[in-house]
N, C-alpha and C positions, 0 to 999 in steps of 0.2 A: 462086849469083852474082846470079842474076834476083830471087831472093826480097829481097837486100837491097837492090839497085836500086828496086824497086817500093816498099819500105818508105820509104826515103829521099824518092825522089818523094810517097809520099804525106804525109811529114812535109814536106815542103817546100809541097806545095800545103795543108796544113793553118795552116801559119805563116801564107802568104800570104791566106789567109780570113780569120785572126785578127786579120792586121792592114790587110787592107780593112774587117773591122768596127771595128775600134779606129777608124779615120780617119772613120765615116760617124757614130762616134758622135762621135767630137769636132767633126766641121761640125755635127750635130743638136744638140749645146750650144751651140754659138757662135752657132746662129739663137734658137735658146731663149733667151741673154743678151741678144742683140741686140734679140728681141722687149722683153724685161724693161726692159733700157734706154729703149727708145722708148715704152712704157706708165708709166714713172716720170717720161719730159721731158713726156707728154701729163699725165698727171697733176700735177706741176709749174704747167705753163700754165693749165692749169683754174684750180688756186687761186689763180693770180696775177691772172687776169681778174677772178676773184671777190672777192680780198681787197685787190686793189694791194699785193701787200708776197710777200715768199718766204716760204713754213713756216720754221718753225722748230725740227720735229722731225718724225719720220717718221710720228706717229699723225697729223700734221694733214693728208697726202696721203691719210689714211683714204677720206674721203667721196669721193675723187677717182679712187681708184683702181676701176676697174671689174670688179667679181666676183674679185678675186685678192688676196687678205689675203697670201699669201706675198711680195709684194711688200715689203710694209712690214718683214716680216722679215730681208727681204734687207739693205733698211736698216737696220733696228734691231741686226743682229750684225755689221753693218759689213762683210758682203760685196760689197755695192758701197757706193762711200764717196759721199755727195751731200754739196753742199756748201750746206748750211742756212741762213736766212737772208738769202740775195741776193737782190735784186727786179731787174728789167730794168732798170732805170734806174741800177744800179752797175755794169751790165756796159761799162763805157767803150770796151773793145776790140771791141764788138759782140758779138752772140748768137752768131754763126757761129766766132766766133776765140774762144771763151769756154768753158772747160771744167764743166761744172755735176754731173757725176757720173762715176765709172769703176771696173772691178771693181779690188777693194783689193790682186792683185800688177801692176799698172800700172804703177807707179812704179820697180820691181826688172826687172819680166819684161816689160813691154809689154801690148798685151790692148784689149777694149774699149773707147772714152771716148764719153759721150754729151756734144755738144756744145748748150748752151744754146740752140740753133734746132730741136734736135730731132733733128740729124742726129748718128746714132753711126759713129765712126772708128776703125778700127784704128790704134794711136799704137804704135811701139817704146818702150823706158824713156826712150833718149834725146830722144826728139820730146816725150814727155810733162812732160819738164824744163824745156823750152824753151816751153811752154804755158801760156796765161793762164789761171791758177784763176778761177772767180767769188768774188767777196768780199763782203763786207759794206763797206758804209762809214762 
């Protein structure tokens, strides 16, 4: 009886450790994606400051992404959806109220969203449907 109980306790401890590890990995992934979105926002603003217009494609941001070409891959693969071709003057609802980029699953599952002012927010799918997306005039 004692061996069975000990086995059950060991299995429970292992299960909790894995759950904690999975949560830690999810938190780490979230921090990484938040940082990715902020870097993309910074690249957008540097591009816009230099050329007075919004980038038309991921490659346009290349010179403005500091040592992390992986970010361009996220944009090209559409893992992060970016509103290309939009200048700041086109954002009539203000940069803090305008979505510039977001994780591909946000429209259906919610998730991280980059506002045009560089702030990263967590939005539900319902909030995202109501949000103002950056768009070209």
